[in-house]
C-alpha positions in Angstrom: -116.4 -123.0 -16.7 -117.5 -119.8 -18.1 -120.9 -117.4 -16.9 -123.2 -117.8 -19.5 -122.8 -121.9 -19.5 -122.9 -122.1 -15.8 -126.2 -120.3 -16.0 -127.0 -122.5 -19.2 -126.2 -125.3 -16.4 -128.2 -123.9 -13.8 -131.4 -123.5 -15.7 -130.9 -127.0 -16.6 -130.9 -128.5 -14.0 -134.0 -125.8 -12.5 -135.9 -125.8 -15.6 -136.1 -129.4 -16.5 -139.3 -129.3 -17.5 -139.0 -126.5 -20.1 -140.2 -123.9 -17.4 -139.3 -122.1 -14.6 -141.0 -119.5 -12.5 -140.5 -115.5 -12.1 -139.2 -116.2 -8.5 -136.9 -119.0 -9.4 -135.4 -116.9 -12.1 -134.4 -113.9 -10.3 -133.2 -116.1 -7.7 -130.9 -118.0 -9.9 -129.7 -114.4 -11.1 -129.3 -113.0 -7.8 -127.4 -116.5 -6.6 -124.7 -115.8 -9.6 -125.0 -112.1 -9.3 -126.0 -111.7 -13.1 -128.6 -109.4 -14.3 -131.9 -110.9 -14.4 -132.0 -110.0 -17.7 -129.5 -112.2 -18.2 -130.9 -114.8 -16.9 -134.2 -114.3 -19.0 -132.3 -114.1 -22.5 -130.4 -117.3 -21.6 -134.0 -118.6 -21.5 -135.1 -117.7 -24.3 -132.1 -118.6 -26.4 -132.8 -121.9 -24.6 -136.5 -122.3 -25.6 -137.3 -122.1 -21.4 -140.7 -120.8 -20.7 -140.6 -118.0 -17.8 -143.9 -118.2 -16.0 -145.9 -116.2 -12.7 -143.9 -113.6 -14.0 -144.3 -110.6 -11.3 -142.6 -107.5 -12.1 -142.5 -108.0 -16.3 -138.5 -108.3 -16.1 -138.7 -111.5 -18.5 
């Protein structure tokens, strides 16, 4: 599985309702060792809304 597919699969698991918190998104980025912007871009691509953003990363 390539990196993008792996991130997308994890996002589907975490954001089953189409939403993910900023904390969860940053934690996923750290866990997968990718930049937060990459997770944010894939959220946009997948139509997942990021809520409770603390730092304006997404």
